[in-house]
N, C-alpha and C positions, 0 to 999 in steps of 0.2 A: 130484872126479867126481860124487858122490853127489847134491850139491845141482843140478848143473848137468843131470843126467839127469832130475831133478823138473822144473826150469826148462823144459829142451826139451819134456818132456811135456804141461807147462801151455800152451807156445806152440802145439804141435800139435793141441791139444784145439779150436782155432778154425779149423782147417784142414779142407777138404773130406775128405782122406784118412782124417781120424779118424771121418767120420760113419758108417762102415760098424760101429763100435764105439758111438757115442753114440745113433745113432737107435735100434737094437734096446734099448739099455739104458734109453733113456727110454721106449719101449713098454712095456719089462719092468716099470719101476716104476709106470707107470702101469695096467698090466692088473692088478697085484696090489691086493688091499683096501687103502684108506690105512694102516691100523695094520700092515700087512705090507709095505708098499712099501719100507722100509728093509732087511727082511731081503732082499727079491727083488734090491735094489740091490746089497747087500753079495754076495749069491750071484752076481750078474753079475760084479761086480769080481773076485772070487776066481777064478771060472771063465774071465775074460778072461786074468788073469795065468797062471794055470796052464797053459791051452792054449798061449797066447803063448810061455812059456818051453819046453814040449814041442816046438813047433813049430821056434822059431828056434835051439834049442840041438840040433837034429837029433836028438832022441830020438824024435820022430815026423815025418818029412817028407814023406810023401805021404798024404794022408787022402782025397783026391777030394772029390766033391760030395755023396756020398750021407751021409756022418757029420754034416756041419754042418746038412744039410736035415734029416735025421732028430733031432737035438738040438733044433734051432728047432720043429719039429712037435710034440714032446714038451714043450719048453718052454710052447709055445702051450696045449696040453692042460691042462699043470699050473696056468697062470694064469687061463685062461679058463673051464674048465668048472667050474660052480658045486659039483657033488658033490665034486670033486677039490681044490678051492680051499678047502674048509672044514677041510682037514688043516693043522696047524700049521707043519711043516716044508718045506709044499709051495711056498711062494713062494721061499724060499731055494733049492731045488732047483731049480724052474723057472728063477730067476735065474742059477744055476750052468751049467744046460745052455745057456741062451740065450746067456750070456757065452763059455763055451766054444766054440761054434758061430760067433759073430761073430768070435772071436780068430782062428780057423782060416782066415776070409775076408779078414781085415783085411791090408793093405799099409801099413806105418807111413810117416809122413814121416820122414825121417832127419836128424838133426842131426848134427854132429861127434861128441859124446859118445856118443850112441846108435848111430851108426855103428861107433865103436871096439867098443862093447858086442857088437854083432851079431857082429862078427869074433871077438870072444873066446868066444861062447857055446858053438859046437860044441866037445865036448871038456871044456868048464868044470864045475866042481863045483856044488852046490846053492845055493852062496853067490851065483852069478849070477842066481838066482831073486829074490834082494832086490833085486838092481839093476834087472832087469828090471821088477819089480813097481813100484819108485819112478816110473820113466817111464810105465807104464800107469795108476799112480795119477794122475799129472800129467794124462795124456790124458783120463781119465774124472772128473777133479775137477768138471766141471759137473753130473754125476751126483749127487755127494755133496750139492751145493748144492740140486738140484732135490729130493732126497730129504728133505733138512731142511726144505724148504718144504712139501712135501706132508705131512710129519709134523705140522708147526705148524699147518696149517688144520684147523679143527674139521670132524668128520664132517658135520654137517648143512649145511656150506656146500658141500661135496664131492658130497653125495647127488644133487642134479638133474643135474649134470655127469657122474656115473658111468657111466650107458650110453653116452654119447658117447667118454668116454675109454677104456673097454673095448673099444668098436667100432673105434676109432681104432687102438689099440694092437693088437688082434688083427689088424686088418688090415695094419699094417705087419709084425708077424712073420710072418704067412702069405704075405705077398708076397715077402719074402725068403727064405722056406724053398721057395717055388714057384720063385723065380728062381735059387736055387742048385740045385734039384734039376732044373731045365731047363738047367743050364750057363750061364746069362746072368750069373752072379756075377763072372765074370772082366772081362767088359765094364763091369759097375757100378762094380767097384771101381778099374778102369783108368780110367775117365772121372773118378772121384773125385781119383785121384791127379793126372791131368792138370791139373784145375782147382786142385790145391795148388801147382802149378810157378809 
């Protein structure tokens, strides 16, 4: 079951239903300074796994729209405000908040193994966190590859593109936070799920 969960996650990574995780994750990695993008992406992945487990195991069932919007706004501040970004743990914390918020908005594509896991999660113990984590890692595998590529590019090469990367990332995260705060996230996520069918 474990290998199948990872495989289903990898397959889902390329479906539109996963974009609600991948696009904010990409924006988070690009918004962080190049030497901290790996920390931001690691924080994003941990936040996504933790929040998805809390949500789908019924430990937190109804968050509403305010918590994800607030988390995305705080993540945006952590990643984009120069005074705050100088702190070392800030990139990971911003990634953690952005990943947590995105996971609360996410409606996953469900394959056979993941569907079985979702049915088992309510009332399951902490071991289910590992299983869900494998699936989410599969979904977010492109972020790991992107993080490696960003880390491998020398800083002088990225320097001219930095304002554009940061601006685009801030725009994506701010737009998602605004759409969530205004209640449009259900329409957005619903459309992504429709495109995945």
